[in-house]
C-alpha positions in Angstrom: 59.0 83.1 89.9 60.3 86.6 90.6 58.4 86.3 94.1 60.3 83.2 94.8 63.5 85.0 93.9 62.9 87.8 96.1 62.1 85.3 98.8 65.3 83.5 98.4 67.3 87.0 98.4 65.7 88.2 101.3 66.4 84.4 103.1 70.2 85.0 102.2 70.4 88.3 103.4 68.6 87.5 106.5 71.4 84.5 107.2 74.4 86.9 106.6 72.8 89.6 108.9 72.5 86.7 111.7 76.1 85.3 110.8 77.4 88.8 110.9 76.0 89.6 114.4 77.5 86.5 115.5 80.9 87.4 114.1 80.6 90.6 115.4 79.8 89.7 119.2 81.4 86.4 120.0 84.8 86.7 118.8 86.5 85.0 121.7 85.2 81.5 121.0 85.8 81.4 117.3 88.0 78.9 115.7 90.1 80.6 112.9 90.7 78.8 109.7 94.3 78.3 108.4 95.4 81.5 106.4 96.3 81.1 102.5 99.8 82.9 103.0 103.2 82.1 104.8 103.3 83.5 108.0 105.4 83.1 111.1 104.5 84.3 114.8 105.4 87.9 116.1 107.5 87.8 119.3 105.3 89.3 122.3 102.1 88.7 121.1 99.6 86.7 118.9 99.9 88.5 115.7 101.7 86.8 112.6 104.1 88.6 110.1 103.2 87.8 106.7 106.4 86.2 104.7 107.0 87.7 101.6 110.1 86.7 99.5 113.1 88.8 100.2 115.1 87.5 97.2 113.5 87.2 93.7 116.0 87.0 90.8 116.3 90.7 88.9 114.8 92.2 91.9 116.1 93.9 95.4 113.7 94.1 98.0 113.2 95.9 101.5 110.9 95.6 104.4 108.6 98.6 104.7 107.1 98.5 107.9 103.0 99.2 107.7 102.1 103.0 108.3 100.8 103.8 111.8 97.5 105.5 110.3 96.9 101.6 108.9 98.0 99.7 112.1 96.0 102.4 114.3 92.8 102.0 112.4 92.5 98.5 111.8 91.5 95.7 114.5 94.4 94.9 116.9 94.7 91.2 115.8 95.4 92.1 112.2 98.6 91.0 110.6 100.4 92.2 107.8 103.6 92.0 105.5 104.6 94.6 103.2 107.9 94.8 101.2 108.9 97.1 98.0 110.8 95.7 94.9 112.8 97.1 92.6 113.9 95.8 89.5 117.4 96.1 88.1 116.2 98.7 85.4 114.5 100.7 88.0 111.0 99.5 87.8 109.3 99.1 91.5 106.2 97.5 92.8 104.9 97.3 96.3 103.6 94.1 97.8 101.1 94.4 100.8 99.2 91.6 102.3 96.6 92.5 105.0 95.8 89.2 107.1 92.5 89.3 109.1 92.0 87.6 112.9 89.2 87.3 114.4 87.6 90.6 113.2 86.3 90.3 109.4 86.6 94.2 109.5 90.4 94.1 108.9 89.5 93.6 105.2 87.6 96.6 103.8 86.6 97.8 100.5 89.8 98.0 98.1 88.7 101.7 97.0 89.0 103.1 100.3 92.9 103.0 100.6 93.5 104.8 97.3 90.6 107.1 97.6 91.6 108.0 101.0 95.3 109.4 99.6 93.6 111.4 96.9 93.7 108.6 94.1 90.9 109.0 91.3 90.0 105.9 90.0 89.6 105.2 86.2 86.3 103.2 85.8 86.6 102.5 82.2 90.3 100.7 83.0 89.3 99.2 86.2 88.0 95.1 85.6 89.1 91.6 86.6 91.8 90.0 85.1 93.3 86.5 84.9 97.5 86.3 85.5 98.8 83.2 84.4 100.7 81.4 86.9 103.2 78.2 86.5 103.9 77.4 89.9 103.2 75.4 91.9 100.8 74.3 88.8 99.7 76.0 85.7 96.6 78.2 86.7 95.3 81.5 86.4 95.0 83.8 89.1 91.7 86.1 89.4 93.0 89.5 90.0 91.0 92.7 90.0 93.2 95.6 88.0 92.6 99.2 89.2 94.1 102.2 87.6 94.2 105.6 89.2 95.3 109.0 88.9 96.4 111.8 90.9 97.5 115.6 90.6 100.8 116.2 92.9 103.4 118.8 93.0 107.1 118.0 92.4 109.6 121.0 92.7 106.9 123.4 92.8 105.5 122.1 89.4 102.3 120.2 89.1 102.7 116.6 88.0 100.1 114.1 86.9 101.1 110.6 87.8 99.0 107.2 87.4 99.1 103.9 89.4 98.2 100.4 88.6 96.9 98.7 91.4 95.9 94.9 91.6 94.4 93.0 94.4 92.8 89.8 95.3 91.4 87.8 98.4 92.7 84.6 99.5 92.1 82.0 102.4 93.4 78.5 103.2 91.3 76.9 100.5 90.4 79.8 97.7 91.1 82.9 96.2 88.8 85.5 94.3 88.9 89.0 93.1 85.5 90.1 94.3 85.1 91.7 97.5 81.4 90.4 98.0 82.4 86.6 96.9 84.7 86.2 99.8 82.4 87.4 102.4 79.8 85.5 101.1 82.0 82.5 101.5 83.1 83.5 105.1 79.5 83.9 106.3 78.4 80.3 104.6 81.5 78.4 105.9 80.9 79.8 109.7 77.3 78.8 109.7 77.9 75.4 108.4 81.2 74.5 110.2 81.5 77.1 113.0 85.2 77.8 111.7 85.8 81.3 110.5 87.8 81.5 107.3 91.2 83.8 107.9 91.1 85.7 104.7 94.2 87.9 103.6 93.8 90.9 101.0 97.0 90.9 98.7 97.8 93.6 96.6 100.4 94.9 94.2 101.0 98.7 93.5 103.3 100.3 90.8 103.1 104.1 90.2 103.7 105.1 86.6 103.7 108.4 84.0 100.0 108.6 82.5 100.3 106.5 79.3 102.4 103.8 80.8 99.7 101.9 82.7 99.6 98.9 79.8 103.2 98.6 80.0 103.4 98.8 83.9 100.9 96.3 84.4 102.8 93.8 82.1 105.9 94.0 84.5 103.6 93.5 87.4 102.1 90.3 85.9 105.7 89.2 85.5 106.6 90.2 89.3 103.1 88.3 90.2 104.5 85.1 88.5 107.9 85.0 90.4 106.7 86.3 93.8 103.1 84.8 94.2 104.0 81.2 94.4 106.8 82.3 97.1 104.2 83.3 99.8 100.9 82.1 98.7 99.6 78.5 99.7 96.8 78.2 97.5 96.0 76.4 95.1 97.7 73.4 96.5 99.2 71.1 94.2 97.4 67.7 93.8 98.8 64.8 96.0 
């Protein structure tokens, strides 16, 4: 039995390797699947703008351009959407969406972004969660909740800050909080159908004082319940 399991695992890895090679070297003729987020074409190119809601009850929002270090390091066919939401009481959260084109390397391991900015992960507080959604139907959104900490300097004084970072991945039909799961679905679908799933990486980020992580996460869940149905197209209501 153990031998059969090993053979099956090796076979899966080999198929994934073949598909990855095809995806890497034959992007020109690939048929892209539909994204799972709202978009519109950008003038003067083939890239898209991910449409995050401008108006949400109790919040003001502002469009935040993607940093040049991000746009310059990701494939040129990557599309983005980013907005900062500020509640009436001052609570803030940044929503960011990275949408791949024909190059799957647009979406990388989530840890890279925060660690590259100096944040240190709290492994004990990092775990998958379910966020209750009521629109467009009642369902549970799978997210990965990350807590991280950083030492900074403010007006010459050392300051400790925390952040709560939640993320998940969505294509035209599914969503998952697992990085390896969306990659497996992409490879499997491409091998079976020849269509390259167009995955998006969705993140919510809020910075808070140490000790306020749980309260901050509760506020973020409220924002998710209000914002996600405005830009995410999955799951689809039953006809």
